[in-house]
Each structure stands twice: as structure tokens, then as C-alpha cells.
N, C-alpha and C positions, 0 to 999 in steps of 0.2 A: 456617722454624723452624730453619734450619741455623745452627750456631755455628762461628766460626773459632777457630783456636788462640790468637789474640791477644785474644779477647773476655774481658771481666771481668764478673763478676756479683755482685750483692749476695745474700747468703744469710742469711735471717733467719726467725724464727718469727712468724707472725701473732699479734698480741696483745701483743708486747713494746713497751715504750715507746720504746726506741732500738735500732735494728738494730746488729749488730756491724760492725766495720770491713770494708771491701770486700776480698774475696779471690778469686783466680782459680779458675775451674772447671778441674780438671786434664783436659787432653786425653787423658791415659792412661785416663780412665774410659771413653772410647769404645772404646779398643783392647783393653782387657782386661776380660772379663766372666767371671762364674762360669758354668761350663757347666751346662746343664739337661739331664742325662743324659750318657752317655759321649761322644756325638757332638754334644751341644748341641741335639739335635732331638727330645728326648723328647715335648714337647707335640704336635708334628705326628704322631708315631706314635700317641699316645693319642687324638687327634682322629680319625685315620684308622680306628682300631679301633672307635670309637663309631659311625662311619658305616657299618660293615660288620656289626655284631652287632645284631640287631633288639631283643632283650630288654635288652641292655646300654644301648642308646640310649634306650629307653623309660623305663627306671628313672632315668637321668640327667635326662631332660627332666621327668619327673614330680616328682622330688625338687626340682628348681629351681623348678617352679611352686608346689609346696606351701610351700617356704621363702619365696618372695616373697609368698605370701598373696594376698589380694584387693586389696591396696593398703596405704597407710600413712595414719595419721591423727595430728593434733597439736591441742592445745588452742588456743582462740581467743587466748590470751595470747601466742602466738608467731606473729604474722601473717606475718613475713618467711619463717619456716620453712614456714608453710602455703603460701606462694607457691612455694617450692622443691619441695614435695611435688607441687603441680599442674604445675609446669614446671621440670624440673631443669637444663636446658641450652638452648643456642641451637638445637638440633636439634628442639625441641618434645617431647622425651621427658619423661614423668613420672618421678618418683623410683622408682615401682614398676617402670617399664621398665628403668631403670638397675640397680636391685637384682636384677631377674630375670636379667640377663646376668651380674652378679657371682656370683649363686648357681649359674648354669650352669657358669661357669668353675671355681668351687670344687668342684662335684660331679664335673666331668670331669677337671680337672687338679690339684686340691688347692691351687690358687693363683688369685688374682684381683687385678686392678689397677684402682684408681679414681683418675682424674685430678681434682684440685681446682683450680678457677680462681677467682681474685678479683683485686682491685687494692689498691694501698697504702691507699686510703681506705676499703676494705671496703664499697664501695657496692653490690656484688652478690656472688653466689656461684653458681657453676655446677659441676655434677658430671658427668663423662664416664666412661663405661666404656671401658677400653682392652683390646683383644683380648690375652689372656694369652699366646697363642702368639707374639706379636710382641715380648714383653718379656723382657729379661734384666737381671740385677743386675750392676752394675759391681763391680770388685774393690776399689774404695775404700769399699764398703758404704754409700755415701751417695747413689747415683743409680740410676735405672732407665734402661736403654738400649732404645729402641724402633727396630725395623727391620722392613721389610716382608717380607724374605726372608733368613732366617738361613743358608740353603744357600749364598747368594752375598752374604756380608756385606761391606759397604763402610762404612768409618767416615764418609765424606763424606755418606752418606745417612742416618746414624743421628741420632736425636733424643735428647737427654739431658735428663732431668727429675729433680729431687731427690726423695728419699724424705721423706714427711711425718714430722715437723712442719716441716722446713725448706722454705722457699719460695724460688724464684729468679725474677727478672723476665725476661720475654720481649720480643722486639722490638715486639710489639703493645701494650706497656704493662701487660700483665697479670702477675700473680704465679701461679705454678703449682707444684704438688707432686703426688706420687703416693702413695696409700695402698696398701700391699702386704698383702693377705690371704693367709695360708698355713696349711695344716693341719699341726700339729706332728707330727714323726716323729723318733724318736731317730736320731742319726748324720747327720741332714740339717739343716744349719744355714741354708742360704741359700734353699732352695725347699721348699715343702710336698710332701707325697705324698698322692695321692688315697686315699680310704678303701678303695676296691675293689682296691687294688694286688695283694692276694693272689688275686684272682679273675680276673686277666688271662688265665690259661691256660684257665679255664672259658669266658670270653667268646670266646676263639679257637676252642674246641671247637664252640660253638654256630655260629659263623661257618662253620667247615669242614663241619659236618654240613649246614648249609643249602646250601652249595655242592655237596655230594655229592648232595643231593636234586634240585637244579637240573640237575646233570649227568645224573642218571637220567631226569629229565623230558625233557631235550633228546634223549636217546637213545631216547625213547618206551618206556622201561623194558625195552628189549631187552637180553638178556644179553650180557656181554662174552665174548670167546673168541679162538681162534686160527684164522685162515683159512690153510689150506695150499694153495698154488697151484703148479701145474706150469708150468715155463717154463725154457727154455735161454737163458742170457744170456752175452754175451761181455765185458761190462764192468759196472762198478759203476753207471755212469750208466743203462744199460739196465735193470738190476735196480731202481734207484730209480724209473724211469719205470713199470715194471710195478706196483710197490707203490702209486704215486700213482694210477694208473688203477683199480686194485682198490679203493683206499680210497674214491675217488669213487663207485664202483658199490655197494660193500657196507657201508661203514663207517657212513654216516649222520653221525656226529660223530667227529672225530679223537680217537683214544684209546680208542674203544669196542672196536676189534678190533685184535689184533696179527697181522701178516702174516708168513708164512713161505714164501719162494719156494724151490722145490727143482727139481732137474732131472727132467723127465719121462722115464719109462723105456718102458713098453709102452703104457700107456693113461692117460687123464686121471684122476688121483686127487685132483682138487681137492675139498676138503671143509672144513667148518667145525666146529671142536671147541669147544663152549660151555664156559665156566668158570662153574660153578654155585657159589653160596655160600648158606649159611643164617645169615648174620650180620646180617640186617635187624633182628632183635629186639635184638641187641647195640648197633647204631647208635642205635636209639630210646632204649634205656636210658641210653646215654652222653649223648645229647642232653638227656634229662629230668634226669639227675644234674647236668649242667653248668648247666641253668637254675636248679636249687635252689642250687648253689654261687654263682652270680652274685648271687642275691637275698641270700644270707647275707653275701657279701663287701661288698655295698653297705649292710648294716645296714638293709635295707628290708623291705617286706611285699608279699606276692603280690597281694592284692586291690587295693592302692593303685596298681598298675600294670596293672590289667585282666586279671590272670592268675587263673584259678579253681583251686580245690582239686578233688580227685577227687570230693568230695561235692557239687560244684556251687556256684552263687552263693548267698551269704548276706548279707543287709543287716546283720544283727547283727555278723557278722565284720568287715565293712567299718567299721562304727561303732567297734568295739573296737580294731581295728588302727590306725585314724586317731587315736584318743585316745592310744594308746601312742606312735605316731610323733610326735604333737604335743608330748607331754611329755618325750620322750627324745631327739629329734633335731631336729625342726622349730624349736622355740623356742630351742634351744641355738644352732643355726646363725643364726637371726634375730638373737639378741643379739650374736653376734660380728660380724655385718655392720653392725648399726645403731649400735653403740657409737662407732666412729670418726666416723660421720656426725653423730651428736649432738655430739661434741666439736668438729667443724669448725663446725657451725651455731652453737654457743655462743660460739666464739671470734670468728667473723665477724659474726654478727648481734647478739651480746650479748643473747641471749634465753634464757629458761629452757625447755629442750627435752626435759626428762625425759619429757614426755608423748608424744614422737614414738615411735610404735610401729606394729607390724604389725596388720592386720585379718585374722584367720584365719577361714575359713569351711569347714565340712566338705564332703566330696564331694557330699552331698545333705542336705537339711534334716532335722535330727534332733530339733529342739525342738518340742514340741506348741504349737499356737496359743494354748492357754489358759495358757501359762506367762507370768509377769510379767517385765518387763524386768530387774528386780534379780535375779530367779532365774536368768535366762539369763546375766547378767554373772557371777554367782557360779559357774555351771557352767563358764564359759569361763576362769575364773581372773582376771577383771578386778575392779577396785574396785567395790563396790556399796553402796547405801544403801537399806534397806527403807523408810525414812521419807521418802525423796525422792518428791514427788508425780509427777515425770516418770518415775520408775522403777516406779510402780505400774500403768502401762499394761500391757495384755496384748499379746503379740506380734502377735496378730491385728489389733490396732488400728493397728499400724505397717505 
């Protein structure tokens, strides 16, 4: 997929009767990209943080799962789109698999990239998720630059793809483009900002308090202190050796004990002076407050990520919080993800694809078995017809 500086490409929009004249792809697009963060490596930092903070990661994963739903459905009047739903690309992924990764990138990074693949005859359509940490926007504002390691960026290894709706041909005869999803944020033109950006400090606090507890566990909850050792030394190397031997014998874990080596006078005055603290309660309060701040920053709900309230578990609370999340966040995100996919399917397949939608199911079954189908569709916000015989069935019959 490498392109040389002499290569020329056709750039056109799928669905146009005649493509515009051939024009070269600027090689400068590979060399100059808009930085994503001050050092162009903000995605890697956000990904590393999510792998360190347990609650932060759980919320991101759960949000992505809820947004991608239980799958997607489309009416029988769009058979080619239905095939895409069942198999979205040559890797055997369903459209739900692809959308789930897009949702994960959006929740984690505030950006997501979807590669669209077709051919001039529009004989097929394939959709591939591109890892957002590998993607940057070129300064010509018309391309996405893909590279496997932005710490050691080489233009010769970069892949250049146009931003949708422009398509460019590739050496394998396909036409490709990339859809860029981004969460709007004032003052940020090129990249989106994740919704939890104001909660990064809280996420770091949870991570650090977890590390503190791990350190205490490694130390067998022994108190820290100062070990005063008697010893005459003639050099710094000898003093360092005394400290090393003492650490091996007394410390257990490095950092638990600070050693003070002093000259002995008349008798051995070696002693351990513990450093006591009564701040355990403060650490726990800090941890709990940080958890609440993370949830608020994510615009999420405790019970939907497995965290209980002080009053314990409540099925009614789960039901109510899911309904609120469904109508205020989940469906909004689903609409933003599915709309460009509908547009691509309509252009390539020439089908009516407004029926392409997500299938949402609550965390547990909430509808009574004696409810009729049309009543259930009404409760979920779908179109319903009380006079349709097929919707007169009870849910128990299904």
C-alpha cells in the first residue's frame, strides 16, 4: 500500500456520473500532519491510562458495549445492506463487531476512524475499523495518515487514505476512503476530545490509590520507618554496601524503610523508628470521591458498570438508569455512528437504508411475558401497529 512521490491518483466521490480530472496526491500530506496532543502522542497516553485505572476502563468498555447494542437490523427491502450487516469485511467481522470498536475508540479517545472499501463498479462494500491511535490528519485536511509507531515516524512506512466522501484508487484496484468520527469540542478543530477529559485527574487518583494499596500489600502492611544502624565506614562504597545488606535483611520491599548509618560510639544503638500515620481514612475518602468524579465525567451511571450504591443493589435502579442512558446518551451516539454508514450504503448499494438501526436490549429482561409485541415496540420507541396481527402476539409466544 506504499505510494511513491510520482504516483498519481484519481480522487472522486462515489455516485458521481463523471469523476473530476486526475490530480496528484501531495507527498507533503505524509510529511506534515496535525499534532494530536502537544507531542502528537495523546492517544497513546489516553490508552495507557485506561489500562491502568480499573473503573475508568470498565466504564469505557461498558459504554462501548451499550452503544453497539445487541447488533443491527435492516428491512428485507435492502438485501445487500443485510449482507453487510452479517459480514462487514473480508476478516469475517459483522457490522456489530466493527461498530463496537468504533464506539470503543470514541469513548476512549473522542475519535474513531472507519475505512470504506469498494470498487469503481460498486460491486461490493467492505467496512474496516482502523485503530485510532495509528491515525493522524494531514495538514491538507483531505487525508488520514496511518502509521504503526508515531514515536518513530517514517514517511516511507505511512499509508495515505482520503477523507470521505472522496475516494482514491489503490494498487489492488479498490477505492478507499476513511470516515472520521470526532466528538466536538470548542477550540479543537482537527481532533475530537473525549467526554471524560475533565476527569483524567480523578482517574489518575484511582490508579495511584490502587498502587498505594498494592505497595502496602507487598509490604505485608508493615509500617514504614527509619532504621538507625551503627557502623564505621571509610568510604561511600562501604556505606552503600552496609545499606544494601541492611535492606535485604530488614526492608522486605525497597522503599518501606529508610536507613540511617551512623558511627558507633560505646554500644550498639541500632534501632527501628516507625513512622505512624492516621491517614488511611483520608486515602479511602479520596479514592471514593475520585470514583464518583470519574462516573460524572463520563456522563455515566454507577449501576450500569457494576458499581453499587451504599444502599445496595436495586433492580429498579438499574432499570431506570438504563432507560435514562438509552434516551440521553446511547441512542445519540448510535445515531452519530450509523448515519455515515447509512449514507455509504445508500450510495454504493443504491438501496433505501433508513431501516438500518441498532437493536437495543436492557441488561436484563424487563418486559413481562404477557405484554404484546406492539406494546413492547411502543415501550422501546419503535414503530408499532396495534392492528397488525403479527404484533398481537404475546412476548411469551416468541
